[in-house]
C-alpha positions as CSV (number, residue, x, y, z in Angstrom):
1,M,176.5,65.4,49.4
2,K,173.5,66.8,47.9
3,E,172.8,63.6,46.8
4,A,173.8,61.7,49.9
5,K,170.3,64.2,51.4
6,R,168.2,63.3,48.5
7,N,168.7,59.3,49.1
8,M,168.2,60.6,52.7
9,M,165.0,61.9,52.3
10,K,164.0,59.3,49.6
11,F,164.3,57.0,52.3
12,M,163.1,59.1,54.8
13,R,159.8,59.6,53.0
14,G,159.7,55.8,52.1
15,N,160.3,54.4,55.9
16,P,158.9,58.2,58.0
17,S,159.2,55.4,61.3
18,A,162.6,54.0,60.5
19,T,164.6,53.8,64.0
20,F,168.5,55.9,63.5
21,E,169.5,52.0,63.4
22,E,168.2,51.6,60.3
23,F,168.3,54.9,58.6
24,F,172.4,54.3,59.2
25,K,172.3,51.0,57.1
26,A,170.3,52.3,54.1
27,T,172.1,55.8,54.2
28,N,175.7,56.0,56.6
29,G,174.4,58.9,57.9
30,R,174.7,60.9,61.5
31,K,172.6,60.4,64.0
32,Q,172.0,64.5,63.5
33,D,170.9,63.8,59.5
34,W,168.5,61.4,61.0
35,Y,166.7,64.1,63.3
36,S,166.9,66.3,60.8
37,A,165.0,64.3,57.8
38,R,162.1,63.6,60.5
39,Y,161.7,67.6,60.9
40,I,161.5,68.1,57.8
41,L,159.1,65.2,57.0
42,K,156.7,66.7,60.0
43,K,156.9,70.0,58.7
44,E,155.4,68.3,55.0
45,K,153.2,66.7,56.8
46,N,151.8,69.7,58.5
47,A,152.0,72.3,55.4
48,E,149.5,69.3,53.3
49,K,147.0,70.0,56.1
50,I,146.5,73.7,56.7
51,P,145.5,75.5,53.6
52,K,148.0,78.8,52.2
53,V,144.6,80.6,51.4
54,K,144.3,83.7,52.9
55,T,141.4,85.2,52.8
56,V,140.6,89.0,53.9
57,K,138.1,90.1,56.7
58,V,135.9,93.7,56.3
59,K,134.6,95.5,59.6
60,S,131.9,97.4,59.4
61,Y,131.6,99.5,62.1
62,E,128.4,101.7,62.9
63,R,129.4,105.4,63.7
64,A,127.0,108.0,65.4
65,S,126.0,111.0,64.0
66,P,127.2,114.3,65.4
67,S,123.6,114.8,66.7
68,E,123.9,111.5,68.5
69,T,127.7,111.8,70.6
70,T,127.3,114.2,73.5
71,Y,130.3,115.8,75.3
72,D,129.6,116.4,78.9
73,A,131.7,119.3,79.8
74,V,130.9,118.9,83.2
75,A,131.1,115.6,84.1
76,V,134.6,115.9,82.9
77,Y,135.3,118.6,84.6
78,N,134.0,117.8,88.0
79,K,135.6,114.0,87.1
80,L,138.8,115.8,87.0
81,L,138.7,117.8,90.2
82,E,137.4,114.6,92.0
83,L,141.0,113.3,91.0
84,Q,142.8,115.7,92.1
85,K,141.3,116.2,95.3
86,E,142.4,112.6,95.2
87,N,146.0,113.2,94.2
88,A,146.4,115.5,96.7
89,D,145.4,113.6,100.1
90,L,147.5,110.3,98.0
91,K,151.0,113.2,98.3
92,H,149.6,113.8,102.2
93,Q,149.8,110.3,103.4
94,I,153.0,110.0,101.1
95,I,154.4,112.8,103.8
96,G,153.1,111.2,106.5
97,F,154.2,107.6,106.2
98,R,157.8,108.5,104.9
99,S,157.9,110.7,108.7
100,V,156.7,107.8,110.6
101,I,159.4,105.6,109.0
102,S,162.0,108.3,109.6
103,Y,161.0,108.5,113.3
104,L,161.2,104.3,113.3
105,E,164.9,104.5,112.3
106,N,166.1,107.4,114.2
107,L,164.4,105.1,117.7
108,S,165.9,102.1,116.2
109,G,169.0,103.4,115.2
110,L,169.0,102.6,111.6
111,R,170.2,105.4,108.7
112,N,168.1,106.8,106.9
113,S,166.5,104.7,104.5
114,Q,165.0,107.8,102.2
């Protein structure tokens, strides 16, 4: 079996553009063998183009000295308060929307969806 596969690959390497009929006459192979041989040839051809050399890229980052970095605690605290207020407002809006939906469902006779 291995010898037959070698013969098929040998034929396909010699005739890379061979049709299935030509392949069948020369090797008595199945159509799947023809597809497999074409795939292997394509893989071999692409392997020759791409070099297998890996290089390591060195990255360097400039770090600021501790004296240059500043942490503004007041600004962070103010931002936190602002976000908490916005969150409370959105929760209040959700409650209002739910009450409107409930009221409209009651008017139309639908069951509660909430």
